[in-house]
C-alpha positions as CSV (number, residue, x, y, z in Angstrom):
1,M,22.2,-8.9,-6.3
2,R,21.8,-10.4,-2.2
3,N,21.4,-14.4,-2.1
4,P,18.4,-15.4,-0.6
5,T,17.6,-16.4,3.0
6,P,15.7,-19.2,3.6
7,N,12.6,-18.0,4.0
8,E,11.8,-15.9,1.1
9,P,11.8,-17.1,-2.7
10,R,15.1,-17.1,-5.1
11,M,14.6,-13.5,-7.3
12,K,15.0,-14.0,-11.1
13,T,18.1,-11.7,-12.3
14,L,17.3,-8.4,-13.7
15,S,19.3,-6.6,-16.4
16,R,20.1,-3.7,-14.5
17,R,20.9,-1.9,-17.6
18,R,17.9,-2.8,-19.4
19,W,16.0,-2.3,-16.5
20,M,17.2,1.2,-16.3
21,S,17.1,2.3,-19.1
22,G,12.9,0.8,-19.4
23,L,12.1,2.8,-16.4
24,A,14.3,5.7,-18.3
25,L,12.2,5.2,-21.3
26,A,8.5,4.8,-19.4
27,A,9.4,8.7,-17.2
28,A,9.9,10.3,-20.5
29,A,7.4,9.1,-21.8
30,G,5.0,10.5,-19.1
31,R,7.0,14.0,-19.6
32,T,6.7,14.3,-23.4
33,G,4.4,17.1,-24.4
34,R,3.0,17.8,-20.8
35,A,4.4,20.4,-18.2
36,A,6.1,19.7,-15.2
37,P,3.4,18.8,-12.5
38,S,3.3,21.9,-10.1
39,G,3.7,21.0,-6.1
40,P,6.2,18.6,-4.0
41,A,7.5,15.3,-5.3
42,V,4.6,12.6,-4.8
43,V,5.1,9.5,-3.1
44,D,3.2,6.6,-3.9
45,A,1.8,4.9,-0.6
46,H,-0.3,1.9,-2.6
47,A,0.5,0.6,-6.1
48,H,0.0,-3.1,-7.5
49,V,2.1,-4.0,-10.8
50,W,2.9,-7.6,-12.0
51,S,4.9,-8.7,-15.0
52,P,3.4,-10.3,-18.5
53,D,6.5,-12.9,-18.1
54,L,4.6,-15.9,-16.5
55,H,7.9,-17.9,-17.0
56,R,10.3,-15.8,-15.1
57,Y,7.6,-14.9,-12.6
58,P,4.6,-17.3,-12.5
59,L,1.7,-16.9,-10.7
60,A,0.3,-19.5,-7.9
61,P,-0.5,-22.8,-8.5
62,G,-4.1,-23.0,-10.2
63,L,-4.3,-19.1,-11.3
64,T,-3.8,-18.4,-15.2
65,R,-4.1,-15.1,-17.1
66,E,-7.5,-14.5,-17.2
67,D,-7.7,-14.3,-13.1
68,L,-5.5,-10.9,-13.8
69,W,-6.8,-7.8,-13.7
70,F,-5.8,-6.7,-17.1
71,P,-2.8,-9.2,-19.1
72,S,-0.5,-7.0,-17.5
73,F,1.0,-4.0,-15.3
74,T,4.4,-3.7,-15.2
75,V,6.9,-1.4,-12.9
76,E,7.2,0.2,-16.3
77,E,3.6,1.4,-16.7
78,L,3.4,2.1,-13.8
79,V,6.3,4.9,-13.6
80,E,5.2,6.5,-17.0
81,R,1.9,7.2,-16.0
82,G,2.9,7.7,-12.4
83,S,5.3,10.3,-13.5
84,R,2.5,12.6,-15.5
85,A,1.4,13.5,-11.9
86,G,4.6,14.3,-10.4
87,V,5.0,10.8,-8.4
88,T,8.5,9.9,-8.0
89,R,8.6,7.3,-5.5
90,Y,6.6,4.2,-5.0
91,N,5.3,1.3,-2.1
92,L,4.7,-1.8,-4.4
93,I,1.5,-4.2,-2.7
94,Q,2.5,-7.6,-3.4
95,M,0.0,-9.3,-5.8
96,T,-2.5,-12.1,-4.5
97,C,-1.5,-14.0,-7.7
98,Y,1.7,-14.6,-7.0
99,G,0.3,-16.3,-3.8
100,L,3.9,-15.8,-0.7
101,D,6.2,-15.8,-3.7
102,H,7.4,-11.9,-3.7
103,S,10.2,-12.1,-6.3
104,Y,8.6,-9.8,-8.8
105,I,8.8,-6.9,-6.1
106,L,12.0,-8.1,-4.5
107,D,13.6,-7.6,-7.7
108,I,12.5,-4.6,-8.7
109,I,13.3,-3.0,-5.3
110,A,16.7,-4.7,-5.4
111,N,17.3,-3.0,-8.9
112,D,16.2,0.7,-7.6
113,P,16.1,0.8,-4.2
114,T,16.0,4.4,-3.9
115,R,12.6,4.7,-5.8
116,F,10.9,1.2,-4.2
117,V,9.8,-0.2,-1.8
118,G,7.4,-2.9,-0.6
119,T,4.2,-4.5,1.1
120,G,4.1,-8.1,1.4
121,I,2.1,-11.1,2.5
122,V,2.8,-13.3,5.1
123,P,0.4,-15.5,6.9
124,A,-0.6,-15.3,10.6
125,V,-2.4,-18.8,10.3
126,S,-1.3,-21.6,8.0
127,D,-2.0,-25.5,8.2
128,V,1.4,-26.0,6.5
129,S,4.7,-25.8,7.9
130,L,6.3,-22.2,7.2
131,P,8.6,-19.9,9.2
132,G,6.7,-18.2,11.6
133,P,5.2,-14.6,10.3
134,D,7.7,-12.6,12.5
135,R,10.8,-14.6,11.2
136,T,9.3,-14.0,7.7
137,M,8.6,-10.2,8.3
138,K,12.4,-10.1,9.0
139,A,13.6,-11.9,6.1
140,L,11.6,-9.9,3.8
141,A,11.9,-6.3,5.2
142,R,16.1,-7.1,3.9
143,G,14.6,-7.1,0.8
144,G,12.8,-3.8,0.9
145,I,9.7,-4.6,2.1
146,Y,8.6,-3.2,5.4
147,A,5.2,-3.5,5.4
148,F,2.2,-6.3,5.7
149,R,-0.7,-6.5,4.2
150,I,-3.4,-8.2,6.3
151,R,-6.7,-8.4,5.4
152,G,-9.6,-7.5,7.6
153,R,-12.4,-10.6,8.5
154,S,-15.2,-9.0,6.5
155,T,-12.8,-8.4,3.7
156,R,-11.0,-12.0,3.3
157,P,-12.9,-15.8,2.7
158,A,-14.8,-16.8,6.1
159,L,-12.3,-18.7,8.5
160,G,-15.0,-19.6,10.9
161,I,-13.9,-17.4,14.1
162,G,-15.1,-15.1,15.9
163,E,-15.2,-11.2,16.5
164,R,-11.8,-11.7,17.6
165,W,-10.6,-12.8,14.7
166,M,-7.0,-12.1,15.4
167,D,-7.1,-14.1,18.8
168,H,-4.2,-16.3,17.4
169,P,-0.7,-16.5,18.4
170,G,0.6,-15.8,14.8
171,F,-1.5,-12.3,14.9
172,D,0.6,-11.6,18.2
173,K,3.9,-12.9,16.1
174,M,3.5,-9.9,13.7
175,F,2.0,-7.4,15.6
176,A,5.8,-7.8,17.9
177,A,7.4,-8.0,14.8
178,G,6.6,-4.4,13.8
179,A,7.0,-3.1,17.5
180,R,10.6,-4.2,17.3
181,H,11.5,-3.8,14.0
182,D,9.6,-1.2,13.2
183,L,7.8,-2.7,10.1
184,C,4.5,-1.7,9.0
185,L,0.9,-3.9,9.2
186,S,-1.5,-2.5,6.5
187,F,-5.0,-3.4,6.8
188,L,-7.2,-4.1,4.5
189,M,-10.8,-3.9,6.1
190,T,-14.3,-2.6,6.6
191,P,-15.2,-0.5,9.8
192,A,-16.7,-3.5,10.8
193,D,-13.0,-4.6,11.1
194,L,-12.5,-1.7,13.7
195,P,-13.1,-3.2,16.9
196,E,-10.9,-5.8,16.7
197,L,-7.8,-3.5,15.4
198,D,-8.4,-1.4,18.2
199,R,-7.9,-4.3,21.0
200,M,-4.5,-5.6,19.1
201,C,-3.9,-1.7,18.9
202,R,-4.3,-1.2,22.8
203,R,-2.6,-4.6,23.2
204,H,0.5,-3.9,20.9
205,P,1.1,0.3,20.9
206,E,4.5,0.4,19.5
207,T,3.3,-1.6,16.7
208,P,3.2,0.9,13.5
209,V,-0.6,0.1,12.1
210,I,-1.7,1.7,8.2
211,I,-5.3,1.4,7.4
212,D,-5.8,1.0,3.6
213,H,-8.4,2.9,1.2
214,F,-10.1,5.1,4.1
215,C,-11.0,1.9,5.5
216,L,-13.9,1.4,2.9
217,I,-16.2,3.7,4.6
218,G,-19.3,4.9,2.9
219,K,-20.6,1.5,1.3
220,Q,-23.7,2.1,3.0
221,A,-24.6,5.9,2.9
222,D,-27.2,5.6,5.9
223,R,-24.0,4.4,8.0
224,M,-21.3,7.0,6.9
225,E,-21.5,9.3,9.9
226,E,-21.0,5.9,12.1
227,E,-17.9,4.8,10.4
228,T,-16.1,7.9,9.7
229,R,-16.6,8.7,13.8
230,A,-15.4,4.7,14.4
231,L,-12.8,5.5,11.9
232,C,-11.4,8.8,13.4
233,G,-11.9,7.5,16.7
234,M,-8.8,5.2,15.3
235,A,-6.9,8.5,15.9
236,R,-6.2,7.8,19.6
237,H,-4.0,5.6,18.5
238,P,-0.6,7.4,17.9
239,R,0.7,5.0,15.6
240,V,-2.1,4.2,13.6
241,M,-2.1,6.1,10.2
242,L,-4.4,6.6,7.2
243,K,-4.2,5.5,3.2
244,L,-6.1,8.5,1.4
245,G,-7.2,7.6,-2.0
246,A,-8.4,4.4,-4.2
247,F,-11.1,7.7,-5.3
248,Y,-12.0,5.3,-8.2
249,A,-13.9,3.1,-6.1
250,L,-15.4,5.7,-3.1
251,G,-18.1,8.4,-2.9
252,K,-19.3,9.3,-6.4
253,K,-16.1,7.7,-8.2
254,T,-16.0,10.5,-10.5
255,P,-13.3,12.8,-11.4
256,P,-12.1,15.4,-9.5
257,Y,-13.9,13.5,-6.6
258,R,-15.0,17.1,-4.8
259,D,-17.2,15.0,-2.8
260,M,-14.8,13.3,-1.2
261,L,-12.9,16.1,0.5
262,P,-15.6,16.8,3.3
263,L,-14.5,13.2,4.7
264,I,-10.6,14.4,4.2
265,R,-11.0,17.0,6.0
266,R,-12.1,15.5,9.2
267,L,-9.7,12.5,9.0
268,V,-7.0,15.1,8.3
269,D,-8.5,16.8,11.5
270,A,-8.6,13.5,13.5
271,F,-4.9,12.1,12.4
272,G,-3.1,14.9,11.1
273,P,-1.3,15.4,8.2
274,A,1.9,13.4,9.4
275,R,-0.1,10.1,9.7
276,C,-1.8,10.4,6.7
277,M,-0.5,9.7,3.3
278,W,-1.5,9.6,-0.2
279,E,-2.2,6.4,-2.4
280,S,-3.1,5.4,-5.6
281,D,-4.2,2.1,-5.6
282,A,-2.9,1.8,-9.2
283,P,-3.6,0.4,-11.9
284,L,-7.7,0.6,-10.7
285,Q,-7.1,4.4,-10.5
286,T,-5.8,4.5,-14.4
287,R,-9.0,2.8,-16.1
288,D,-12.1,3.8,-17.3
289,G,-11.6,7.7,-17.1
290,H,-9.5,7.7,-13.9
291,T,-6.0,8.9,-14.2
292,F,-3.4,10.0,-11.3
293,E,-3.5,13.3,-12.2
294,A,-6.9,13.2,-11.2
295,A,-6.4,11.4,-7.9
296,V,-3.0,13.6,-6.8
297,A,-5.4,16.8,-7.8
298,V,-7.7,15.9,-4.8
299,I,-5.2,16.7,-2.3
300,R,-2.9,19.7,-4.7
301,D,-5.3,21.3,-6.1
302,H,-8.7,20.9,-4.1
303,A,-8.2,20.5,-0.7
304,D,-7.8,23.9,-0.3
305,F,-8.5,23.7,3.6
306,L,-5.2,22.4,3.5
307,S,-2.0,24.6,4.0
308,S,0.7,23.9,1.6
309,S,3.1,21.6,4.2
310,D,-0.2,19.4,5.1
311,K,-0.2,18.7,1.3
312,R,3.6,18.3,1.8
313,Q,3.0,15.8,4.0
314,I,0.2,14.1,2.7
315,L,1.3,13.4,-0.7
316,Q,5.0,13.0,0.0
317,G,6.6,13.5,3.7
318,T,4.4,11.0,5.9
319,A,5.3,7.8,3.3
320,E,9.1,8.6,2.6
321,K,9.6,9.1,6.2
322,L,7.7,5.6,6.6
323,F,9.2,4.0,3.5
324,F,12.1,5.5,2.7
325,R,14.2,6.7,5.8
326,R,15.0,3.5,7.5
327,T,17.6,0.9,8.0
328,P,16.7,-2.7,6.8
329,P,17.0,-5.1,9.7
330,S,20.2,-6.7,10.5
């Protein structure tokens, strides 16, 4: 395992033999008694994991177990559930409960970089002395973290700024680093935030940008058409991509999620399959009757307006090219 850089937390050592054994058992458990899923191997562009071992991987100061979504959702649990639906690779999203300490996902990636990559958290705005966000992005990318999450103004605590909520040198540094090193900025936002993202994409056209969870459109039914048009409009930026998933939280919120198909069709028509990627948003896709299998089936089985090659691109090709066919920056 490599030595950490000054800009990132020290990683805790895991036994690779124990680690690989655990993943093998998880995958085997997922296959037991089930037929192998048909269709392409799937890359999950968005999944969350965290460890019950708070000694090895402590929560951010002030947080306790009660603040977690579940007592734990380890990478072994993720692989066990995902394998049932043919998922073979994962982009792990840094849990906010760890703050800026990326040790858990860095350890996971270091133990199996062919199967895992990561999306980290780097603050563009801070009132403490930290390295510039561009420097931290490059440092974390050496450990397999190739995307960095930014919360839109409507999805984060108020910072007392106006409509141009990315009008700060830190955001410009992040966009510039993204363009220079092919690192993605991954946005958790609502349609209200799109005008500001549009401004930044015009300013930094070479930066790869991902919009998570359909941009959370449809929360207000009477604005669905307006929001859909706004999101489709972002396709005019060639480097903007879209994650299709988190079905448990959108539309009618019940499997098989066929009510989402008209929206998926419009967005794929606008962006093209090469800029769309499937996501689970696990573990929230694994409770209350929601499953990986149902989420994959939306694209694999129910989206009959997509060709076989389009389905393969959305379920595998886009995320695989973006996250796995690359070399970390030197």
